[in-house]
C-alpha positions in Angstrom: 0.0 0.0 0.0 2.8 2.4 0.9 4.6 1.7 -2.4 1.5 2.3 -4.4 0.8 5.6 -2.7 4.4 6.7 -3.1 4.4 5.7 -6.8 1.2 7.7 -7.5 2.5 10.8 -5.7 5.8 10.5 -7.5 4.1 10.0 -10.9 2.0 13.2 -10.4 5.0 15.2 -9.3 7.1 14.1 -12.3 4.1 14.7 -14.7 3.9 18.3 -13.4 7.6 18.7 -13.6 7.8 17.5 -17.2 5.0 19.8 -18.2 6.7 22.9 -16.8 9.1 24.6 -19.2 12.7 24.6 -18.0 16.3 24.1 -19.1 15.4 20.9 -20.9 12.8 22.7 -23.0 15.2 25.5 -23.8 17.8 22.9 -24.9 15.3 21.2 -27.1 14.2 24.5 -28.8 17.8 25.5 -29.3 18.7 22.1 -30.8 15.6 22.2 -33.0 16.9 25.3 -34.8 20.7 24.8 -34.6 21.2 21.0 -34.9 20.0 18.1 -37.0 16.9 16.1 -36.4 18.9 13.1 -35.1 20.8 15.2 -32.6 17.5 16.6 -31.3 16.0 13.1 -31.1 19.1 12.0 -29.1 18.6 14.9 -26.7 14.9 13.9 -26.2 16.0 10.3 -25.5 18.6 11.5 -23.1 16.2 13.7 -21.2 13.6 10.9 -20.9 16.2 8.4 -19.8 17.4 10.7 -17.1 13.9 11.2 -15.8 13.3 7.5 -15.7 16.6 6.9 -13.9 15.9 9.6 -11.4 12.4 8.3 -10.7 13.8 4.8 -10.2 16.3 6.0 -7.7 13.7 8.1 -5.8 11.3 5.1 -5.6 14.1 2.8 -4.5 15.3 5.1 -1.7 11.9 6.1 -0.6 11.1 2.5 0.0 14.3 2.0 2.0 13.5 5.0 4.1 10.0 3.8 4.6 11.2 0.7 6.4 12.0 2.8 9.4 9.3 5.5 10.0 11.6 7.6 12.1 13.9 8.3 9.2 11.0 8.9 6.9 9.4 11.4 9.3 12.8 13.2 9.7 13.1 13.4 5.9 9.6 14.9 5.5 10.4 17.5 8.1 13.7 18.4 6.5 12.1 18.6 3.1 9.3 20.8 4.4 11.9 23.2 6.0 13.8 23.3 2.7 10.6 24.2 0.8 9.7 26.9 3.2 
């Protein structure tokens, strides 16, 4: 149950992050006008691969931290302080 909830929350967060323009969108636009189609396609594949790799690491370590709720609570507090 915890893994499923974590996965759904992470999927929503990554979906919102992908939809927001940022450095990756700027890189794709620049490559579109300055580079070839294949180089732009390779850039897209690299960005998507990086997102999947990052999501995999996040899910893996969230599940490790979830095993001991004290560490998970501490991580949530530290992240909340960081966001404030």
